[in-house]
N, C-alpha and C positions, 0 to 999 in steps of 0.2 A: 705513246699516250701518257699524259701526266699521271703520276701516282700520288699526287697531293691529297685527293679525297680519302684514300686509304690511310695515308700518313696522318691526316687530321682525325680520322675515326679512332685510331689507336692512341692518339696523343693523350686522351683523357682517361684511358682505361686503367693503367697502372696496376694497383692491387687486384682489381677485378680480373684482369688478364692472368695475373700470377695464380689466382685461386681457381681459374676455370677448369684446369685439368684435374683438380681434386674435388670439384663440385659434383655431387651426386645427381644434380639436375642438368648437368651439361657435359663435361669432358671426362668424367670418371673412368668409363670403360675405354674410351679412346686412349687415355694415358696408360691404362693397364695393359691393353693389347699391344700398343706400340712398344712399351718396355720389353714385353715378351719377345717381340720380333727383333728388337735391338740386341737382346741377349743371344738370340739364335744366330744372327747373321754377322755380328761384329767380331772381328779378331781381337784378341787381348791387346790392350794398350794401343789402340788405334788412334791416329790423328784425325780429328773429325771437325768439319765445318758445319756449324748449326746456323744456316742462313734463314732469316726470318724467325729466329729463336726468341724474340721478344724479351720477356722478363726472366728468361733463363731456366725455366723448369726442367727442360730436357738437358741443358748444359750442366746443371747441377747434378743430375742423376748420372750423366756420363762421367763427369769429373770424379764423382764419388766411387765409380767403378773403374777407376784408374785409366780412363782414356784421356787423351790430350785434346782439349777443346778450344776452338775459335768460335766465339759467339758474335753474330752479326745480325743487324736488323735495320730496317728503314726508319724506325722510330727512336729518336734519342730519349724520349720519355720512358719507353719500356726498357731501354738499355740502362737507364739510371736506376730503375727498380732492380734489374739484374745485378748490378754492382753491389747494391745494398744486401740483397738476399744471399748472394754468394759469399760475401764477406761475413755476414751474420752466421752463416752455416759453417764457416771455416773451410770452404771448398774452392779456394782461389788458386791453390798450388798447381792444379792441372789445367787451369784456364789460361791459355796463352795470351789472349787479348779479347777485349770486348770493343767492337768497333761498328760504326754506322756504315751500312753498305746496302746497295740495291741488288736484288737477285739477278737483274739483267746485266749487271756489270761487276764481275768478280775480278777485275784486272789488278786489284791489290795483291792477288795471289797468283803465282806462276802455274804453268801446266803441271799436272801430276803432283799436286801438293798434299792431297788428303786420301786417307784410306776409305773414308766414308763421308757422305754429305747428307745432312738432314735438311729438308725443305718442307717444313710443316705448316705452310700457309701461303707463301708467295704465289704458287701456281694457281690457286683459286681466287687470286685477286688480279690476274692479268687477263683482261677481257680482249686485248689486242693479240691476234694470232702471232704477229711478228714478235711481240714481247715474250710470248710463251716459248717460241722457238729459240729466241735469244737466251732466255733463262735456262732452258734445257741444254743448250750448247755450252753455256758457261759452266753449268754443273758438271757436264761430261768432261770438259777441258781440265778442270781442277782435280778431278778424280784420278787416282793412280790406276794402273792396269789391274783389272779385276776388282776395282773399288766398287762399293755398294752405295746406292742412293735410296733414301727413304723419303717418299714424297706424299704429302697430304693433298687430296683432291676433294671436290664436292660434286655429287651428282645433281643433275638439273632439278629433279623433283624436290630436293631439299629446299630450294629457294621458293617453290610454290608452297611447301608446308610451312615455312617460316612466315610467309606472307599471310597465310590463313590464320596462323597462331597469334599474329600481332593485330589487335583491334584497330589501331589507327593506320595500318598498312593494308587492310583487306580491300579497301577501295581500289587498289591496284588490280585486283582480279577482275574488275569491271572494265578494265582498259585492254582491249584486244591486242594492242601493240605490245603492251607490257608482257602479257602472257606469251605471245608469239616470240618475243625476243628471248625469253627463257627457254621455251621448248625447241625453237628452231636454231637459235644462235648460242644458247647457253649464257646469255648476258643478263645480269641482274643489276639494274641501276635504281637506287633508292633516292627519292626526292625529299625524304625527311632528314633534316640536318642532324648529324650526330649518330646516325644509324649505320649498320653494316651496309656497305655499298661496293660497287665495282667488283661484283662477284662473277666468276666464270664457272659454269657447271658443265661437267662432262657427261657423255654417254658411256657407261661402263664398258660396253663392247668395243669401243674405239680407243680405250686407254692403252692397252698393251701394244697394239699395232703402232700407235703414235710414238711411244717411247722406243720401240724397236726400230722404227724408221730413222730415229735420231741417235742410234748408237748403243742402245741398251739391250741386254738379255733379261727378259722378265723372270723374276723369281716367284712373285705372287702379287695378286691384287685382291684386297680383302675389304670388307666393311669394317671400319675402324671401331664400331661399337658391337660388331657381330649381330647376333639375333636379339641383343639385350638393350636396344636403344631406349625402350620405355620401362626397363627394369633396373636402371642404374642405382636408384636409391635403395632398393632391396639388396642389390649386390654390395653396395657400400656398407650397409648394416651387417651383412654376412661377413664381410672382411673383418669387421671389428668383433663380432660376437660369435661367429662359427667359422673359423678359418678353414677347417677341413672341407666343409660344404662349399665354401666360397671357391676354394682351389679346384674342386671337382667341377663346379659350374663353369669356372673360367676355362678349364680344359675342354669342356664341351663347346663353349662359345668359340674358342680358338679353332677347334677342329672343323667348325662349320662356317667360319667367317669368310671363306673364299667361295662359298656357294653362289653361282651366278644369279640364283633366284632372289637373293636379298640385296645385291649390290646397288640396284637402282633406287632402293628405298632407304639407303643408309644416309646418315647426316654427313659423314665424312668417309672417304676411302683412303686406304693406305696402299700405295704402289711401292714395291721393292724390286729394284733391278740392279744388275751388275753391268759395269762398263764392258761393252762387247769386245 
């Protein structure tokens, strides 16, 4: 299936996508929790493929922490932002290359090339099952033995919540086929130009079995915002004004983020698995 609608969606984002992971109304906790997990599972000075890394927020953090990073994305516009941001921050030394690539075709890199792979977006934009299998197969192929994958996913209910939240998208809830496609197939197709579209939502209980069927050993599956999805602005303020309380709160959020009771209501999920 063509990935052009997704490519077009991100083409105009630029600075907005760069800021998303520090935005207290969007990706603040996702970024905080994912960094904690990267610190926990990455070996020192790993060679890492950041596929779907867009404007390079994770690539910059990884490079700063002495990992060797290859940044790849479908969007040349987002990669252009990454080049500027990495250069301005003086974090280019540990970035091997910044290159356009499709998560379903990593043929640019040979087998067993990387100690870890980040895929923080591609899997939830692949509505075709064959594409998801291909992307996962490619991810596994380029990982070295015992390499670790960090994969972002979205649960199905997240698409219903975003539809309800957007005034000009709520009409979709009156379309039985639209709702059924999300709940039964996990497919989110948006007919409003320039909006998030071609989304694939998972059932959390099916995630680990799917990855394990395709060669991974599950380390964890967690809600990327933990229990704090609607508290991100408060936590952002705590980080600035009361670091001790923020750190204690973050520890509690991390300790509960893999509770099955909250996975289905997360905005994003983070799967971490090791090459079997």
